[in-house]
C-alpha positions as CSV (number, residue, x, y, z in Angstrom):
1,M,-11.2,-0.1,-45.3
2,A,-8.2,-1.9,-44.0
3,R,-8.1,-5.7,-43.9
4,A,-7.9,-5.5,-40.1
5,D,-11.3,-3.7,-40.1
6,D,-12.7,-6.3,-42.5
7,L,-11.5,-9.1,-40.2
8,A,-12.9,-7.3,-37.1
9,L,-16.3,-7.1,-38.8
10,V,-16.2,-10.8,-39.7
11,R,-15.3,-11.6,-36.0
12,E,-18.1,-9.3,-34.7
13,Y,-20.8,-11.2,-36.7
14,T,-19.3,-14.8,-37.0
15,Q,-18.5,-17.2,-34.2
16,N,-18.3,-20.4,-36.3
17,E,-14.6,-20.9,-37.1
18,S,-15.3,-23.1,-40.2
19,L,-17.3,-20.2,-41.6
20,V,-14.5,-17.7,-40.8
21,R,-12.0,-20.0,-42.6
22,H,-14.4,-20.3,-45.6
23,M,-14.4,-16.5,-45.9
24,L,-10.6,-16.5,-45.5
25,A,-10.3,-19.1,-48.3
26,V,-12.5,-17.1,-50.6
27,E,-10.5,-14.0,-49.8
28,A,-7.2,-15.8,-50.7
29,A,-8.7,-16.9,-54.1
30,M,-10.1,-13.4,-54.8
31,R,-6.7,-11.7,-54.0
32,A,-5.0,-14.2,-56.3
33,Y,-7.5,-13.5,-59.1
34,A,-7.1,-9.7,-58.5
35,R,-3.3,-10.1,-59.1
36,H,-3.9,-12.3,-62.1
37,F,-6.3,-9.9,-63.7
38,G,-4.4,-6.7,-62.7
39,E,-7.2,-5.5,-60.4
40,N,-7.3,-3.9,-56.9
41,E,-6.2,-6.7,-54.6
42,D,-7.4,-5.1,-51.4
43,E,-10.9,-4.4,-52.8
44,W,-11.2,-8.0,-54.2
45,G,-9.9,-9.3,-50.9
46,T,-12.5,-7.3,-49.0
47,V,-15.3,-8.8,-51.2
48,G,-14.0,-12.3,-50.6
49,L,-13.6,-11.8,-46.9
50,L,-16.9,-10.1,-46.2
51,H,-19.2,-12.0,-48.6
52,D,-20.7,-14.3,-45.9
53,F,-20.0,-12.2,-42.7
54,D,-23.8,-11.9,-42.1
55,Y,-24.6,-15.6,-42.8
56,E,-24.5,-16.9,-39.3
57,R,-27.0,-14.4,-38.0
58,W,-29.2,-14.2,-41.1
59,P,-28.8,-17.5,-43.0
60,D,-32.2,-17.3,-44.8
61,P,-32.7,-15.6,-48.2
62,P,-32.9,-12.8,-48.8
63,D,-31.7,-11.7,-45.4
64,H,-28.3,-13.0,-46.4
65,P,-26.8,-11.0,-48.0
66,L,-29.2,-8.0,-47.6
67,Q,-28.7,-7.6,-43.9
68,G,-24.9,-7.6,-44.5
69,A,-25.3,-5.1,-47.4
70,A,-27.1,-2.7,-45.1
71,I,-24.4,-3.0,-42.4
72,L,-21.7,-2.4,-45.0
73,A,-23.5,0.7,-46.3
74,E,-23.8,2.1,-42.8
75,R,-20.1,1.5,-42.3
76,G,-19.2,3.4,-45.5
77,Y,-18.1,0.5,-47.8
78,P,-18.2,1.5,-51.5
79,P,-21.4,0.6,-53.5
80,H,-19.4,-1.6,-56.0
81,I,-18.1,-3.8,-53.1
82,I,-21.6,-4.1,-51.6
83,Y,-23.1,-4.9,-55.1
84,A,-20.5,-7.7,-55.7
85,I,-21.4,-9.3,-52.4
86,K,-25.1,-9.1,-53.1
87,S,-24.5,-10.5,-56.6
88,H,-23.2,-13.9,-55.2
89,A,-26.8,-14.7,-54.2
90,D,-28.6,-16.2,-57.2
91,Y,-32.0,-15.4,-55.7
92,L,-31.4,-11.6,-55.8
93,T,-32.5,-11.3,-59.4
94,D,-32.0,-7.5,-59.3
95,C,-28.2,-8.0,-58.8
96,P,-26.9,-9.8,-61.9
97,R,-23.2,-10.5,-62.0
98,V,-21.9,-7.9,-64.4
99,S,-18.3,-7.1,-63.5
100,R,-15.3,-9.4,-63.3
101,L,-15.3,-8.8,-59.5
102,D,-18.9,-10.1,-59.3
103,Q,-18.1,-13.1,-61.5
104,A,-14.9,-13.9,-59.6
105,L,-16.7,-14.0,-56.2
106,Y,-19.4,-16.3,-57.6
107,A,-16.7,-18.5,-59.2
108,C,-14.6,-18.8,-56.0
109,D,-17.3,-19.1,-53.3
110,E,-18.7,-22.6,-53.8
111,L,-15.4,-23.9,-55.2
112,A,-13.4,-22.8,-52.1
113,G,-15.8,-24.6,-49.9
114,F,-15.6,-27.7,-52.0
115,I,-11.8,-27.7,-52.1
116,T,-11.8,-27.3,-48.3
117,A,-14.0,-30.4,-48.0
118,C,-11.7,-32.3,-50.3
119,A,-8.6,-31.3,-48.4
120,L,-10.1,-32.2,-45.0
121,V,-10.4,-35.9,-45.9
122,R,-6.7,-36.1,-47.0
123,P,-3.8,-36.2,-44.5
124,P,-1.7,-34.0,-46.8
125,R,-4.7,-31.6,-47.0
126,L,-4.1,-29.2,-49.9
127,E,-0.7,-30.5,-50.7
128,G,-0.9,-32.6,-53.9
129,L,-4.6,-32.0,-54.4
130,T,-5.3,-32.0,-58.1
131,P,-8.2,-30.7,-60.3
132,R,-8.7,-34.4,-61.3
133,S,-9.3,-35.5,-57.7
134,V,-11.6,-32.5,-57.1
135,R,-13.6,-33.3,-60.2
136,K,-13.9,-36.9,-59.1
137,K,-15.3,-35.9,-55.7
138,M,-17.7,-33.6,-57.5
139,K,-19.3,-36.7,-59.0
140,T,-20.1,-38.1,-55.6
141,A,-23.4,-36.4,-54.6
142,A,-23.1,-37.5,-51.0
143,F,-19.7,-35.8,-50.6
144,A,-20.1,-32.2,-49.4
145,A,-23.7,-32.5,-50.4
146,A,-24.5,-28.8,-49.6
147,V,-22.1,-27.6,-52.3
148,N,-23.9,-26.9,-55.6
149,R,-21.7,-28.4,-58.3
150,D,-23.6,-26.5,-61.0
151,D,-22.6,-23.2,-59.4
152,I,-19.0,-24.3,-59.5
153,V,-19.2,-25.1,-63.2
154,R,-21.3,-22.0,-64.0
155,G,-18.9,-19.8,-62.0
156,A,-15.9,-20.9,-64.0
157,G,-17.7,-20.5,-67.3
158,D,-19.0,-17.0,-66.4
159,L,-15.5,-15.9,-65.4
160,G,-14.3,-17.3,-68.7
161,V,-11.8,-19.8,-67.3
162,D,-11.3,-23.5,-67.9
163,L,-12.8,-25.4,-64.9
164,D,-9.6,-27.5,-64.3
165,E,-7.4,-24.4,-64.5
166,H,-9.8,-22.6,-62.1
167,I,-9.7,-25.5,-59.7
168,A,-5.9,-25.5,-59.8
169,F,-5.7,-21.7,-59.4
170,V,-7.9,-21.7,-56.3
171,I,-6.1,-24.7,-54.8
172,A,-2.8,-22.7,-55.2
173,A,-4.3,-19.6,-53.7
174,M,-5.5,-21.6,-50.7
175,Q,-2.1,-23.4,-50.4
176,A,-0.4,-20.1,-49.9
177,N,-2.6,-19.5,-46.9
178,A,-2.9,-23.1,-45.7
179,G,-1.9,-22.3,-42.1
180,E,-4.5,-19.6,-41.7
181,L,-7.1,-21.9,-43.3
182,A,-6.2,-24.8,-40.9
183,L,-5.3,-26.9,-44.0
184,L,-1.6,-27.7,-43.3
185,P,-0.7,-31.4,-43.8
186,V,-1.4,-33.7,-40.9
187,T,1.8,-35.0,-39.4
188,E,2.1,-38.3,-37.6
189,G,3.3,-38.6,-34.1
C-alpha cells in the first residue's frame, strides 16, 4: 500500500487531530528506525501510521487493535504488518513482540506520545528538547499521566537501545516532521 492509502485509512477512521498527529509521530520514528536498521522504510512507516487508526472507534481492549487488524486484512495488508500492529497491545498475549519491527513499534508508541506532551509545554516545542528533560518529566506522575513510563523503559530495553539514546533518536525523528506534527516553535507577535 502507498502512504497516501494509509493516510486515507487513518482519516476515514479518525477525526481527532491529536490522535492523527500521534500516529504521524510514531510513523516518523518508525521510518527513522527503519533507515537506522536497514529495514523497509515504507513497511515500518505503515506500521507506525496505522497502529492506532481504529482506536477512536474501538478504544476498549481487545477491540483495539483487533477491529483494525480485521479491517487491514480485508484491505489486503500483509500479515506481518497486521501482526506488528497487534503486538503493540500488551493484553494480546498471543501476539508477543518477536521481530525488530514489533519491538520498534512498542518502543516508539508511548515515547512519541510522551515527547509530544513534553514539547507542547515548551515554546520552542521540540527544538532543544533533551533526553534529560524528558527523563525529568517522566518522574512527575501527574504530567501526561496516561502515558505508561514502564512501557517506555521496557520498549527501549526490548529494542536493545539505551533509553537516553532512544529518546534523542525519537526527538530527532519528530523534529524532522515538526510542521506536520504541529510542533514547530511558537513565535511571539
